[in-house]
C-alpha positions in Angstrom: 94.6 145.5 139.4 92.0 143.7 142.4 90.3 142.6 138.4 93.5 141.3 137.4 94.2 139.1 139.9 90.6 137.8 140.7 91.0 136.1 136.9 94.1 135.0 137.3 93.3 132.9 140.6 90.8 131.9 138.4 93.0 130.7 135.6 94.9 128.8 137.9 91.9 126.8 139.9 90.4 126.2 136.5 93.8 123.9 134.6 94.2 123.0 138.1 90.4 121.7 138.2 91.0 120.4 134.6 94.6 118.7 135.2 93.3 117.1 137.3 89.5 115.5 136.3 90.8 112.0 135.7 92.1 109.1 137.4 95.2 107.9 137.1 94.0 104.1 136.4 92.7 103.5 132.8 89.5 101.2 131.7 89.9 99.4 128.9 86.9 99.1 126.4 87.5 96.2 123.5 84.5 95.4 120.9 84.2 92.8 118.5 81.9 92.9 115.5 80.3 89.8 113.6 82.9 87.9 111.9 83.1 85.2 109.3 83.8 80.5 109.2 86.7 80.2 106.7 87.5 76.3 105.2 91.0 76.9 106.1 89.7 76.4 110.4 90.2 80.6 111.2 87.6 82.8 111.4 87.5 86.6 110.6 86.1 89.7 112.1 86.6 93.1 113.1 87.9 94.2 116.7 88.8 97.7 118.6 90.3 98.2 121.7 90.5 101.7 123.3 91.8 102.7 126.4 91.9 105.9 128.9 91.9 107.6 132.4 88.2 107.7 133.1 86.7 111.0 134.3 86.1 112.5 138.2 84.8 115.1 139.7 83.0 118.4 137.4 83.9 116.3 134.2 81.6 113.5 135.0 78.3 115.7 134.1 76.7 116.1 132.4 76.3 112.5 131.2 79.1 110.7 132.6 81.9 112.4 130.6 84.9 111.2 128.1 87.5 108.9 128.9 91.0 110.9 128.4 92.4 108.3 125.2 95.6 106.9 125.3 95.3 104.4 123.3 93.0 103.2 120.6 92.9 100.9 117.5 90.9 99.0 115.2 91.3 96.3 113.3 90.6 93.1 111.2 92.0 90.3 112.0 91.7 86.1 111.3 92.3 83.0 114.0 93.1 79.9 113.5 90.8 78.3 115.7 93.6 75.2 115.4 96.8 76.6 116.8 94.6 79.7 118.3 97.8 82.3 117.0 95.7 85.8 116.1 96.6 87.4 112.3 96.1 91.6 112.1 94.7 91.3 108.4 94.6 95.5 107.9 94.7 97.9 110.8 92.3 100.9 110.0 94.4 103.0 113.3 93.9 105.1 116.1 90.0 104.9 116.0 86.9 102.9 118.1 84.4 100.9 116.0 81.4 102.6 117.4 80.7 104.5 114.7 81.5 102.8 112.1 79.6 99.7 109.9 81.8 96.5 109.3 81.8 94.5 106.2 83.0 91.1 105.4 82.2 89.3 102.1 84.0 86.2 101.4 83.7 84.0 98.5 85.9 80.3 98.6 89.0 81.8 99.8 88.8 85.9 98.6 87.6 88.4 100.6 87.0 92.0 101.1 86.0 94.0 103.3 85.2 97.7 104.2 84.3 100.3 106.5 82.6 103.3 106.6 80.4 105.7 108.8 77.9 105.3 109.9 76.8 108.7 110.2 77.0 112.4 110.3 79.3 114.3 107.9 82.2 112.0 107.8 80.8 110.6 104.7 81.8 113.8 103.4 86.0 114.0 105.2 87.3 112.1 102.0 90.5 113.4 100.6 89.8 114.9 98.2 92.8 113.8 95.7 92.9 109.7 94.4 96.8 109.1 95.8 94.9 110.5 99.4 92.1 108.0 98.7 94.5 105.1 97.5 96.9 105.9 100.8 93.8 106.3 103.5 93.1 103.1 105.1 89.7 103.6 106.3 88.4 104.5 102.2 87.8 102.1 99.8 87.5 98.9 99.8 89.8 96.0 100.1 90.8 92.0 98.8 92.6 89.8 100.9 93.5 86.6 99.8 93.5 83.4 102.6 95.6 81.6 100.9 98.9 83.1 99.9 97.9 86.2 102.7 98.5 88.8 99.6 96.3 92.5 100.6 95.6 94.7 98.0 93.2 98.0 97.9 91.0 96.5 94.6 89.2 100.1 95.1 89.1 103.7 96.3 86.1 104.4 96.4 82.4 102.6 97.6 81.4 99.9 100.2 79.8 96.6 100.5 81.5 95.0 97.8 80.4 91.7 96.8 82.8 88.7 94.7 80.7 87.0 92.5 81.1 83.1 92.3 83.6 83.2 89.4 85.4 85.8 90.8 85.7 87.8 88.5 82.8 89.7 88.7 82.2 92.4 91.7 79.0 94.6 93.0 79.4 97.0 94.8 78.0 100.5 96.4 78.3 104.3 96.7 76.6 106.7 98.7 75.5 110.0 96.6 74.2 112.0 98.8 70.3 110.8 100.2 70.3 108.4 97.6 73.2 105.1 97.1 73.7 104.0 93.7 74.8 100.5 92.5 78.1 99.4 91.0 79.5 96.9 88.9 82.9 96.0 88.4 85.0 93.5 85.9 87.7 93.0 86.9 89.5 91.1 84.1 89.3 94.2 82.1 88.6 97.3 85.3 85.5 98.2 83.6 83.3 99.8 86.2 79.7 101.1 85.3 76.6 102.6 87.2 73.8 100.2 87.4 71.4 102.2 89.0 71.3 104.8 91.5 68.5 105.0 94.3 66.6 106.5 96.5 63.9 104.0 98.3 67.1 100.9 99.8 69.3 102.1 103.4 72.2 102.7 102.6 73.2 98.9 103.8 70.6 97.4 102.2 72.7 94.1 101.1 73.7 92.8 97.8 74.7 89.4 96.7 75.8 87.4 93.7 72.6 84.8 92.9 75.0 83.0 90.1 77.6 84.4 87.6 75.4 86.5 85.6 72.6 87.0 88.4 73.1 89.3 91.7 70.2 90.5 93.9 69.7 93.1 96.9 67.5 92.0 99.8 65.2 95.3 100.8 62.9 95.4 103.5 64.0 91.4 104.5 63.2 90.7 101.4 64.8 89.3 97.9 65.1 90.7 94.8 66.7 90.2 91.1 69.1 92.8 89.8 69.4 93.6 86.3 73.0 94.3 85.3 71.7 95.7 82.6 68.4 97.8 83.0 68.6 97.6 87.2 65.4 96.5 87.0 64.3 94.4 90.4 61.6 91.4 90.7 61.3 89.3 93.4 64.0 86.5 93.7 61.7 83.1 93.9 64.2 81.0 96.2 65.6 83.0 98.8 69.0 82.6 99.9 70.9 82.0 103.3 73.2 85.3 103.7 74.3 84.6 106.8 75.6 80.6 106.3 79.2 81.3 107.0 78.5 84.2 110.0 80.4 83.8 113.0 78.6 85.5 116.0 80.4 87.8 118.9 79.9 85.7 121.2 81.3 82.9 119.5 84.3 84.9 118.5 85.0 86.3 122.5 84.4 82.6 123.5 87.6 81.3 120.6 89.9 84.0 121.5 89.5 84.1 124.6 93.2 83.0 126.4 94.4 85.8 123.8 96.1 88.9 126.5 95.6 92.1 125.8 99.3 92.1 124.3 98.0 90.0 121.6 95.8 92.9 120.7 99.0 95.0 120.1 98.7 96.5 124.0 101.4 97.3 125.8 100.7 98.2 129.8 103.7 99.6 130.3 103.8 101.8 127.4 100.4 103.2 128.3 100.2 102.7 131.9 104.0 102.9 133.2 104.2 101.6 137.6 106.4 99.8 139.3 104.7 95.8 140.5 104.1 98.0 144.1 101.7 100.1 142.5 99.9 97.3 139.5 99.7 95.6 142.8 97.7 98.6 144.6 95.8 99.0 141.4 94.3 95.0 141.6 93.9 94.0 145.6 92.3 98.0 144.9 89.5 97.4 141.9 91.2 100.3 140.1 90.1 100.9 136.4 87.6 98.2 135.3 88.5 94.2 134.7 89.7 94.5 131.6 92.5 96.7 132.4 93.6 94.5 135.8 92.8 91.8 133.4 95.8 93.2 131.1 98.1 94.1 134.4 98.4 90.4 135.9 98.6 89.3 132.5 101.5 92.2 132.8 102.9 91.1 136.0 102.4 87.1 136.2 105.6 85.8 134.3 107.8 87.8 137.4 105.7 86.4 140.2 105.7 83.6 141.8 103.2 80.8 142.0 102.6 81.7 145.8 103.6 86.1 145.1 100.1 85.6 143.3 98.0 83.9 145.9 99.3 86.6 148.4 97.6 89.2 146.1 94.5 87.0 146.3 95.5 86.8 150.4 95.7 90.7 150.3 92.1 90.8 148.6 90.7 88.9 151.2 92.6 91.1 153.9 91.1 94.6 152.4 87.7 93.0 152.1 87.5 92.2 155.9 89.2 95.8 156.9 85.3 97.3 155.3 82.3 97.1 156.1 78.7 97.6 155.9 77.5 98.4 152.0 80.8 99.1 150.9 82.3 95.5 152.2 79.8 93.7 150.3 80.4 95.8 147.1 83.9 95.0 146.8 83.8 91.3 147.1 81.1 91.2 144.2 82.6 93.7 142.8 86.3 91.6 143.2 85.3 87.7 142.7 85.8 88.2 138.8 88.9 89.5 139.3 90.1 86.8 141.7 88.9 84.3 139.5 91.6 85.6 136.6 94.0 85.4 139.1 93.4 82.0 139.9 93.3 80.8 136.2 97.0 82.4 136.1 98.2 80.1 139.0 96.5 77.2 137.3 98.3 77.8 134.0 101.8 78.7 135.9 101.0 75.3 137.7 100.6 73.2 134.2 104.2 75.1 132.7 105.5 73.8 135.7 104.5 70.5 135.3 105.7 69.9 131.6 
């Protein structure tokens, strides 16, 4: 009987420990992938957002622990650099970008894109039927028309597709165990054939078109022509700039810096329900990370007056004065960006009133 009681106590204790292993507040972690400039005055890029409760106590060991996710999304976006409007082209679902290779290829107003897992057995975790493959948003590649905004899945297998200048042909790759096969798809006839199977190139070696009849491939930073019939390669005499329309992550962040988390599809009140008092406490006590506090400020700014927003900054200053030593120094340092964002929102509210 005593043994049963001991086991019961241990089980209850463990349950209590596990149920209280996470903080109430959130960490919001956005990630960007390099994108492309278009001739429409827009940029296209991948963006993922993960929101979760950070671990505490024993659950942080041995490597810092895993956040308890409340929100995940990975999508492809088009951002208008003139109007500052964001448009979601395709939603890949509840996932993050950390283990996925992204691909974008733009030719005139046609965009080819896909994602594939970087490593591990995810290569093998594909649906068994053609129908399931077609409906799976993470498998195959897509064609997006920048003018008409039409989106369709072009092929349910393969990755890294590139479109010929005449928009009639595609070369792409397939993973075949430890090897990579390169395929040629003619869009009008839907004729699709394997050009070559190789095990000497990287899974992610870029393929491209030199002209309508001649594709190429880059291996170990050197470019080669690729014969459509034989698959033979030979060095390319004059190399092509494959990064001419690329936009860096730094520039994407700069161009989209005024977008709110709500613009990205994240609803704070749905994923972190709370009242005004709790939200202000989270800001003042620097709960969560900076992105979490930004999301709170974005959520409450509309309902607060300029004076009430200024009061939050004053409350932060008073809280800093209540601390001492290293704790005070750290708070002052880590609170600066949050206060700067509050000041930015106050200035935006003043502009709105002036107009």
